N, C-alpha and C positions, 0 to 999 in steps of 0.2 A: 528601432527596438523589435519590429515584426520579424525582420530577417534574422535576427540573433535568436529568438524564441523558435522560429522554424528550424534554423541550424541545430539547436540544442535537441529539439524533438527527433530530428533525423539522426543524430549523433547518438542520442540515448538508444533508439531502436536498434542501431547497428551493434552498440556495445551489449545490448540486452540479448540479441539474437545470435551474435557471432562470437562475442568475447565472453559469453557467460562461462563461468569456472568449471562446468561440466563439459563444455564444448571444446575439446582438445583438437590440435591439428589434425585433420582427416588422414588416415592411412589410405593407401591405394586399395581400391575395391577389387576383390578377387572375382573375375567373371566365371561363369559357370564352366566354360572350357578349361580355365586354369584349375578349377576346382577338380575336374574330371582328372587332369593331367597329375595332379597331387594324389589323388586316390590311386592312379595306376602306379605311380613311384612307390607308394607305401606297400602295394602288394608285393613287391620284391624283398620285403623285410619282415612279412607276417606269414603265418601259416595260411596257405591257399584254401584249406578246407575249413579254417575258422573265420566265418564270415562276420562274427562280431566284432571283430578287430577292424574292418573295414569301415571307415567313417561314412556316413550317409551323405548323399549329395546336397540335401536340403540343409544340413547342419554346418555347411561351409562358413556361415556367417552367423552372429549372434541374432536372437529374435529381436524384431523392432518393439520398442516399448509402447504400449498403449495405455498405460495407467501410471499415474504417479509412483507407485510403487515400484514399477519396473523401470524407472528412469534413472539408469546408472550410466556411469562412464564407460563400462566395457560394452553394453549393448547401444552405445549412442556414438562412439568415436569412428566406427567405421562406415557411418552413413554420409550420403553426399549432402551437400548443402540445401538443395531443395527439399530431400527427404528430412532433413533435420527441421526445417520450417513447418512441414507437414506434421512430423510427430510431435513438435512443440504445440501446434494449434490443437491436435487431437487431445494430447495429455491435459492442456489447459481447459478444454472444453469439458472433459471428464472431471477435473477438479472443480469446476464451476457447477456442474450438476450436482457434486457430492456437497459442496458449501456454496449454496446460494446467496449467502451474504457477501461473497467476494465481489460481484459486480456493484452491489451497493456502496462498498467501500471506494471502488474505482470511481463512480459518479461523485462520491463525497470529496474525493482527491481534487476534482474539477473545481470545487469551491474552497477547500482549504488552502490550496497552493497558490491562490491569487493574492494572498497577503502581501507578498514582496512587492508587487506592483501597487497594490492599494496603499501602502504606507509609504513606499519609496517615491512614487510618482503623483498620484491623485491627492494625497494629503499635502504635499508641498504646493501643488498647484491650487488647492482650496485655500491655503493660507495667502498665497500671492493674490488671489481673487479680491482681499481686502485691501491691496495697496491703493493708496490715495484716500482712504476712508479711515479705518482703524489701524492701519499701518503705514508708516511713511515712506520706507524704501526696501529694497530688496535685501539689504543686510539685517534689518529688522526681522522680516519674514524668515530669513534662514537661522537667525537665533531662536525665534520662536519654534520653528520646526526641530531644531536641534534639542531644545529643552524639552519638547514634547516625546520626542523618540527616545531620548535618554531615560526620563521618568518611566516611560512605558516599558522599555527594557528592563530596567532595575525591578519594577513590580512584576514583570512577566518572569524573570528569573526567580524570584523569591516564591512565585506561586507554582513553578513546575514541580517540586515535589507533591505539592497537594494535588495537581492536576494528574500526575501519575497514578497517585493513590486512587483518585476518583476513577481513572480508566479502568484499574486493576480490580476493583472491589464492586462497583455498582453494576448491576443488571445492564447489558448493552442495550436491552429495549428501551431502557430509560436514558442510560448515559449519552447515547448518540444523538437522540432528539433534542435532549435538554441542552447539549453543548451548542447545537445550531440554534435554539431558541435563545440562548445567553447572548450570541452575537447578533441576533436579529434585534433584540431590545436595546442593545448597543447603538444600532444603527437608527432605531427609532429615537433615541435620546440625542443622537448626532444632529438628526433633522432640526432639532429645536436649539441647536448650538449656534449663535450668531457673533461670538466674539473669540477668535482663536487665541487671545491673550489672556482669557478669563479662566477660573479654576474650574468652572463647568466642563470646558474645553479639555482641559487635562484629565479630569475624572471620565470623560466619554472616551478618550484615547487608552486609558487605562483598562477601561470596561471592555473595549473593543480588542485589545491585545489579549485579554484574558479569555475572552470568547473564542478567538482565533486559536489560542492554545489548546483549550478544551476540545475543539473541533479537531484538530490536527493530531493531538496525542491519542484522544479516544479512537479515531478512526484508524489511526495505525496500529494501535494495541489489538484492535479486533481483527484487523487484516492478517497480522503476525500470528495471532492465536489459531486462526482458521486456515492458514496456508500450510500446505503439506511441505515437509522439510526438504524433499527432494527437488522441488520446484519452487521453493520460497523466493529465490532471486528472480525467476522469471515473473512471478506475480507481483512482487513489489516493483520490479522494473516496469510492468505495464501500468501499475497504479501511477508511477512518476510520469509515464508517457501521458496519462490522462490529465495529470496535473499541469504538464507543459501545454495541452491542448486547452485547458481552461484559461492559462495565463494569455495564450495567444488570442483566444475569443474574446477575453475580458479587455484585452488591450485595444482591440478594434472597437467593441460596443461602448467600452467606459470613455475612449477619446472621442467617439461621434457624440454621445450622450453629454459630454463635459462641454462640447462646442455649440450644441444645438440647445440644451435645456439649461444647464448651469452646473457650478462646481460641485454641487451636492449630489447630481444625478449619478455618477458612478457609484457612490456609497449605497444609494437608494437600490441600484441594481443588485449590489451584493446583499441588500437586506431582503429582496424578493427572492433571490436565489436561496438564501438560508430559509425562508419561510417555505419555499416549495419542498426543499429537501426534508425539512422538519415534518411536514405533511406525508412525505414519502417513507419517512423512516418510522414514523407512527403506524401507517398502514402495514409496512414491511414486518413491524414487531407484532401487530395483531395477526398477520398470516403465517407466523412463525418462520418467515425467512430471515429475519434476525432472531437468533435463539440466544438463551442464556447460557453461553458456553463456559461461563466462570463456574456455576452451580454443577454442570455436567462434568467439568474436570474435577471438581472436589468429589463427586460420587464416584468417579472412575478411580481416583486416587484412594478413597475409602476402601472400594471393593478389592484393589490389589493389596492394600495393608491387611485387610480382613483375610483374604486368600493366603497371603504369606504367613499370617498368624496361624491359620488351620494347619498349614503344612507343617509348622514348626511343632504345633501341639501333637500332630500324628506321629512325628519323628520321635518326639519325646515319649509318647505312650509305648511305640515299638521299642525304644531303649530300655525303657522300664520293664517291659515285658520279657524281654531277652535277658535282662539282668536277673529277673525272679526265677527264670527257667534255669 
């Protein structure tokens, strides 16, 4: 599992940095000597006294993008691979300075993306730990696991529209910490579950899935709203890389805790991580690192509508005055 996760991380970094839609196959770089030769050849076709037609040597290649707004295909395709990585790093750094919430969402991805390992591996191991006491054999454990996952997925699918509405309408300063608090409370409830076949265990699993959905959808919504359009793929790709890193670390730490402490230990680790990030999100909200971008967008939208209405009114007034004349 560890080798597979590491392979996924490396493959994703390769796709993100090399196969990004903006990164096309590099054309051959024109050296300074070749640029001079082109300028000399063009002299034969232009008026020798008209120096304005002679291209400047420094303009032989497009300007290197340094901001997200300058990140275009024309300015990017002629760069070397190392220069592309440098430009990506520079542009990404400036995007982070502009939107300080982006690193917060990357950290959150380390915790939200571990759900696949949490539910596919450690939940099954937790149920199997009751073999010989409350469960007779492996087949019964697999049946219980299947039933729990089916019920959880059905409830999760039913709640997805509500979770999406929650992420789009609630202030991110409240929505993000609250989502992590919900899953933390489900982990606390899970600690008191001692019968994987009981209704309480089913309720806790639904609760945990709902909390995970709230975390993932809310964090992704905040990330997409704050990412610049020109480098949105790079930012989201980096977020997924953080998610793979979280899966890798959780696989190691969770497996060790399962062997040393007990079957509930990996879930307790997730609860501790959720509590830590809940505290971090609250502090980030108080420091305005996490801002209410939903309200800001509404204000900007209203300002644009008011500006458009004023322009239309001015045009109507001018039209009426011209008719009166």
